[in-house]
Structures are given as structure tokens and as C-alpha cells.
N, C-alpha and C positions, 0 to 999 in steps of 0.2 A: 288430405290437407297436409301441408309441410309442417315439420316440427316447429319451426320458428313461428308460423302462423298460428299453430295450436297454442303455443305459449302466450302469444298476444291475446288470443281468444279467451284463455283462462283468466288473464289479468282483467280484460275488459268486462267479462261476465261477472267477476267478483265485485268490481266497483259499480257496475251499472245496475246490478240487481237491487230490488227494493229491500233486500236484506243486507245491503252493503254496510250498514252501520254495525252489524254483528256477524259479518262473515268470518269464516274460520281462517285463522292465519296459516293453517296447513295448506289451504288452496293457493295462497300467495307464495308460500315457500316452495310448493311444487312447481308453480309457474316459473318462479325465479330460477329454480334449479334447472328446469328444462331449457329456459332461455339461456342460462349460463352455459350449459353443456353445448347448446347449439352454437353460441358465440365462439366458444373455445374450439369446437370442431371446425367451424368455418374458418377461423383464423389459422388453425394449423394446416388446413387444406390449402390455404392461400400462401403458406410459407411463413407464418408468424407463430410465436409461442413455442413453449417447450424448450428446455435448456440445450437440446442437441439439434434443434432445427435451425438451419442456416437461412438467414434472410437473403433473398436474391440480391446480388450486387455487393454484398459485404464479404470481407475475408472470413474464413472459417475460424471458429473459436478453438483455442488450444485445448486439446483433451487432457493434457498432462497437468496444466496449472489453471485454476479458476481465479484465484486471488493471491497476490504476492505483496510483500512489503520490501521496499528498497530503502536501504540506509545510505544516504549520500553525505560524505564528510564535507565540512566547510572548506577544508584545504583543496578538495577536488574542484570546487567552484572558483578558487583563487587561481587555478592553473599554475603558470610559472611564477606568479607573483607570491609574495609572502603575506599579502593583506588584500582584502576586498574581493570583488567578483570580476573575473575576466570574461567578458561577453562571449568570445568564441567557445570557451569551455562550457559556459552556461548553455549556449544554444546546442552544442553537441550532445550534452547530457539530456536536455529536453527533447531533442530529436529521437534519441534512443528510446526514451520513455514513451513518447508518442507512437513510435512504431509498434511497440508491444501492446499499447492500449488499443490500437486499431485492430488487433487480432481478436479482441474480445476478452483479453485477460484484464481483470480488475487490478489496478495498481494503486497502492498506498505508499507514501514516501515519508520518511523521517529525515530531517536535515540537521546536520551539526552546525556549529557556529565558530569553529576554530579560526576561520579566516577573518572574523570580526573581533571576537574576544573569547578568551579561555578563562573560565571561572577559577580553575586551579592555579593558573599562572597569576591571576590577580590576587588570589589568596596568598600565594607565596611571596608576593611583593608587599604584603601587609594589609591588603583590603580584607574586611570581614568576609568570611567564606560564604555566608548566606547572601550578602550583597553582591559578591563577585559572581555567584551562580545565577542570580537574578539578571545581572548584566549579560551573562552568557545566553540566557533564555531570550533576551531581546535580540541578540545577535542571530539566533536561529530563526527568529521571525523575519528578519531582514532577508535572510536566504530563502525562507519559505515563500515569501511574497515574490521575490525575484524568479524563483524556479516555477511557481505556479503560473505567473504571467508568461514566462517563456514557453511553457507547455501550451498555454492557450494560443499563443502566436503560431504554434505548429498546427493549429486547427483541431485540437483536442480539448474538450471541456476539462477545466481544472478548478478545484476549490481549496483554498487554504483554511486550515483550522489552527487554533492556538490553545495550548494547554493552560495558559494564563489568560484570564479574562481581559479582553481588550476589544469590545464590540465594534468600535469604529474602524478596527484594523482587520479582524477576521472573526469568523464564528468560533465560539468556544467549543473545544472538542468534547464530544460524548461519543461513545462507541455506537450508540443507536443512530445518531445523525451521520456519522462517518460511513457506517454501513449502508445507509439509505443513499448517500451520495455515490458510493461505489456502485450500487445496484442501478443507479440512474445513469451510469456511464461516465461519471466524473473521475478524474485522477485526483486523489486527495493528498495534499501536502501538509504534513503535520509539523508545526513549529512549537517551540516552548519546552521541548524535552518532555519530562513527566509532569512538569508544573511544580516540582519540588526540588529544593537544593540537595546537594550531595549525591545526585543520581546523574549518570552520564547519558548522552543521547544514544549510545549503544544500548544501554539498558532500556531506554525509552522505546527504541526500535523493536526490541524483543517483546516488551510489554504490549505495545500497540498491535504487533502481529498476533499475539495470543488473543487480545480483546476483539480484534476484527476477524478472527478465525481464518487467518491467512494460511496458505499452504507451506510457506517458507519465508525466511528472511534472506535477502541478498545484500551483502555488504560490499559496496563498491569502494575500492581503495586504489593506491598507486602501484600495488604489487598483485600478481596473478594468483594469489592463494595464500595458504598458511604455510610458513616455512619453519624449520627447526631453529632458526636464528634469523636475525634481520638480514635479508639478502643484500641490502644496500651497504652493510658493513662487513658481512661475512660471505664471500663468494662461494664458500663450500657448503652453505646452507642448503638443506634438502627440502623440496616442496612436497607436501602431502596431497594426494588426490582425495583421500578421505581420512578423517581422524575423529575419534570419539570425544564426547564432551569431557569426560574425566581426564583423558590424555592432554587435551588442550589446556585444561585447568591445572593439572598436575605439573605440566612442563612450563607453566606460566607464560604461555605464548601470548603476545600482547596485541594481536590483531583486533581484539575486542576486550572489554574489561571482564573480570571474573564474574561479577554479578549478572552480566548479560548472558554469559555461557551457562551459569547455574540456573537461571530462570528458564532458559531454553531447554536445558536438560530435564528439569522438573516437569516441563509441559510438552516434551518430545517435539520441540519446534526445530526443524533442521535449519542450518545456516549455511549459505553458499557465499564464499569469499572469492572475489574475482577483481580483475583490474578494470577500472572504468574506461581506460583507453584501449581495451581489447578490440582487435579488428572485427571480431564477430559481433560486437555490440551486446547489449543486454539480451536481445532476442536470441543471439547465437549461444549465449551462456544458458539460457532457459532450454534451448534445444540440445545442449550437450556438445556444441561445436567449439565453444571457447574454453580456455584454460581456467580452472577454478579448483577450489577445495571444498568438499562437503564436510561440515562439522555436524555430527549427529550419530544416531544409531545406524548400523550397517543396513544397506538396502536388501 
């Protein structure tokens, strides 16, 4: 008798017996266990199941990175404009993300809102800081919806989440639901920052990466790494290939805010800073072909 047939026999015998009303749960557990092992074994032999088994016809999963978090600034979505979303830039970024997602890497994204509204700029102009930051959170949701939709149009499933409750717009973020979506193959796009004023979306990116147990944070910017000074203003600025958390904080390098770096340091979360327009794309940066800076403990 085959193992699968034996499991079915055990289940049938337990229920068909005149003692079915008081049969031992151990029999059912044994049958279920045998059936489960049979199903798993059959699935694996057919090419399914197991984290390292490649399903025929699909690209191989990256062995180096299982889950990543990408921070996309609002300015990157604006492209050459100072405000709003430039469709060609949006589609280019969405295409890079979709390419990585197709390899099996789970991708979470935190988007900024600087192309729509900056809370600190509003506060400097006289707006109450809490109100200004809330306005900025709404700006990040505009970007999150746009980017999630663009990724979907690339043929990859995507789901937006919001840190602020707005059920008619997006699901409210919880780490549990976002992890489940990632495991189901969705690219998750996280808007609303941390959901609290006084915290930047850089800090939100680091926090979400830790909550979602990501391998790293990738910060896509307009420059190809961390420099000793602003390379746009100082041509003699030196690019670092690697720098420690303490050095980037101590030198007050502004590629991300201090709170984000401190949170990453305390949780040993590496941060990769690279240029969004790098010819190698996001996939190339993950494979080490693109120019970038690694912020974190030495490898």
C-alpha cells in the first residue's frame, strides 16, 4: 500500500468505525502527519516547496538577499521637476523594483514626500509642526499609491500600506500583515512615515526594515554613495565604499538623518546608499556591480 493510501485508510477507518464517537485523536494526528509528509514529499519531488527549490520556469532566487527594504525619496519621483511626479522616472524606478522582485527577493519600500510637501519646510513657514508633518504624511501616501500602481503595471503584485489609518485608501500597516503580503509575493509600498510627527521617512525606513526583518536598507538618492561633503557643491569630496555608523554620525554626513543611523546601529541593520539612476539598476547594486556605499559594521 502506498503511503498516501495508508494515510487515507487511517482517516477513513477512524471515522467509519462504530467507535468513531470516541476514537483517539492520536490516530487522526498520526494520519494527518503521514498525509502531510506525503504531500510535502510529493510537492518537493515535483519541484515545489522548500526555500531553496526552484520552481521550473521561474528565475532563481537570490541566495544573498531574501528580503530588502528600499527607501525612495519623493524628489526621485519628481525627476527633473521640483514638484509632483514625473511619469518616466516613476516607471523607471518601478521597472527596477519589478526586475528584482521577479528574482524571488521580497521587496518592501518606504517612500518620502518631499516632492509634494515637506513638513519641516511648512513648519519653518509658520505652520504648526504637527500639522505640517501630517500634511507630509499625506504626501507620502500620494507617492505610495503612484509607485504601487506603477509596479503593478509592470506585471508584479504590489500592495500599499499606510501608517495612518485611512481604510478607503490603503490597508493600515502592521508588521504582521506586511510580512504576510511579502511572503505571498507582493511588493509592499509603505506610506505615512512612522505615523507620528517629528520623525522623518528615513527613520521610518530603518524602523520598518527592523520590524519586517529585512536583510538591509537601500537608500536610493541622486548621488552614488556617501561622500565626505556634498559632491554637488564640493568637487573634492571623497566617496566612501564603506563607513561605520559612528563615523557617519560623528561626521554629520547628511545622506540620512542621525536618528535613522542610530536606530540602524543599535539593531545592526546595514544601509546601502546608491544612485537611483545607476546604469546597473537596483539588481546591479544588490549584486555588487553598481557604485554604492555600505554603512554598517565591517563585513
